[in-house]
N, C-alpha and C positions, 0 to 999 in steps of 0.2 A: 772764514771761508779765505780760499789763495785771491791772492791778487793779482786779478783779472784785468788784461790789459788790451787782447786782441779779441771781437766776438765776429765769428764766420758763418754768416748765414747760407743756407738755400734759398733756391726762389720758389721753382713750382711748391705748390701744397704746403709753405711754410710761409711765405710772406704774398703769394702771388696763387689767386684761387683758381687753380688748373681746371677744376671739374664745371665751374660755370664760366669761365673764360672760354674756353675750349667747347664746351656747348655753343656760345652766342655763337661762336667762328662758323662751327657746324651750320647751324641752323642757316644763318647769313649765306652759307656755301649752298646748301640743300634748295633756297629760293634761286639763288645764282645762277645754279646750273641745272634748276629746271627738274630736278631729282623723282618727282611723281611723278612726270612723264614715262619715269622709266619704270615705274610700279614700287617705289622705296621711298617707305616712309619715313620719317624724321627719327623715331622712336629707335625703328632698326638700323637707321645707317648712322645714328650717334652709339650705339650701343656696340659694332660689330667694329667700328676705327677705333672706341678705347679697348677691344680686347686685343685688336693686331698692331695697335700702337705700342700695346706693355708690351705684348709677344717681342715685336721686332725691334725694341728696345733693349730688351733682355740681353738677344741676338747680337745687338750693336756691340753692348756692353763685354761680351763674350768675345769680340771679334770674330765674330762668323760672317757678321757683312758689315758693310762700308755705308759712308752717310747718304748715298745718293739711293743706295738701296732703301734706307730706313726711310726716307723721305718721299718716294713715291710707290713703294710694294705696299703699306697700308694701306692705301684707298685701293690700286688696283686689287688688291685680297677682299677687302671690303666690300666693292662692288660684285664682286664676284661671288662670295658669299650672299648676296643678295641676289642674285640671278641676272647681273649684267657684267658680262665680258668686254670690255672696252679700255684699251690702254691710254687712247686719246684721252677719255675723258677723268678716268685716274690721272694723267700729268696735268690738268687743268685742278683738279683738285687738291693738287699737291700743291700747286703754283698756290691757289685759294689762300690754303691753310696757313703757309710763310707769311704769307702777306695780312690775313686777317689776325690771326692767333696775336701777335704781339700788340695788336691795338687794342686790347680788351682791354680795360682797366681797374677791374673788381678785386682787391685785395682783403685779404682776412682781417676782420674786426680789431681796431687798434695800432694797425701797423705803422700809418703815419705817426700818430702819440708816440708810441713807442720808439719810435728811431728815434724823434726827436729829444725827446728824455735821453737815451743812451749816448746820443753821438757826443755830446761835449763831455759822457766821461770814460770813451771808451774809443779805438779805434776799429771803424767796423769795416766788412768785407764781405764777398760772396765767392760760395764756391757753388759753381754749375754743372751737373753735365751737358745742360743744353749749346745750343753753337753760338755763336758771337752773334751773327748777324740776327737770331731773334731775342737774344737775354739782352742784349743792352737796349735794344729798342720796348721792350717789356716793361725794364726797369726806369726807361726816360719818361715814357708813354703813362707809367703810373705816377708821377713824378715825385719817385723815392731817388733816383741816379746820385745826387746828391750829396747821400747820408753816406753814400760808400769810396773809401781809399781806393781798396783793391779790387778787382772784380775778374776771377779767376774762371775761365771756363774750362771746359773738357777739350775746347779748339786749341785755347792758347798753351795748357801744361800740357797737352798730348798725352793725357792720360783721365780716365774718369775715377769716380768716388765707385767702390769703395779702395781701387789702386791707390797704395802709401805714398804713391810719385805724384799724384794732384796735391795731398795735402802738404807733402811735403815741399814741392813748389809753391805753395799758397802761404806759406809758413817764413822758406826762404826769401819769396819776393818784397815781403813787408818787415824782413828780419825781426819775426815774432818769435820767441822762444816756448816749446809747448806748456812749460807750465803755467804760463802768463794767457794761454789761448782758450777759446771756447768755442766748439760746431754747437751750431744751431738748426736742427734739420725733420720733415716728419719723416724718414724714409729711414726704417732702422737696420738695413742691412748697409746700404749705402752711406747714409750719412751719421750713424752712431756710433754700428761698428766700425765701420771707415774709420773713423777717427781714433777711436778706441783702440784700435790695432795700432795704429801711427803713434798712440801715447799721449793723446791729449783729451781733454774733456768734456762732455759732450752737454747737450740741453736736447733731450726728444719731446716733439713739439707733437702731442698726441691729443688733439681735441675730439676724436672718436672712442678714446681709453681703449685703445688695442692691447690688447694682452703679449708679452713680448717672453722670450726667453732670455735671461739673463737681467741686467740693469743698466739704466746709465745714469751719468754723475748726476742729475737732475732730471725732472719731468714736469713739463706743461701741459694746459690743456686750451690756454689763450694765448695768442702773443704778448696781450697786456700783462700776463703773470709773471713777465721777465724785469716789470718794473717792482715786483714785490724781495725781490733778491737782490738786485744789479745795481 
């Protein structure tokens, strides 16, 4: 095996359990804004939010919309789909989500133990498409920020995965060579193909055993599996 020195982790759906945390934040928002009073049940609210959130993130990555539109439109479109055309309520929900989402602390199993195992052996870093004001809070509130030497977001890199610019920015910022670097993430297109296109090795975190066209350098089903070969 190559002698790796730098490990670059994704955050959402790799370390931080996005589905569980988002659902907990959305449930609190549903109660706080009394959405039952608008005849919106929680499951419908969560389902439509996930759908529009993914849709608008894709548009944001493609440069079709800007950050404020992503943040606010996902809730406006969610409400409208559920029969409520209320921009003021959408803006309140947008503010709630930015406040409540990053204080949720559910991590995937063995994340803290594995990071603790890796920390003395490697330089650990983050590459995330998330925003500064959210991602730093997530890491801090989950108690894992101290494991990482460099946290690269799409905000400070002015680029997003899978664009090669964010990977170049990340490796250059810590003076890492491609041959000694590994990208660890759950998203096949953004994390794995992005890193592969830039020219360094990847670990595909695949807890649901999804089939993909192509092959990553390594594949794991649990974060704890990293301890088996790193």
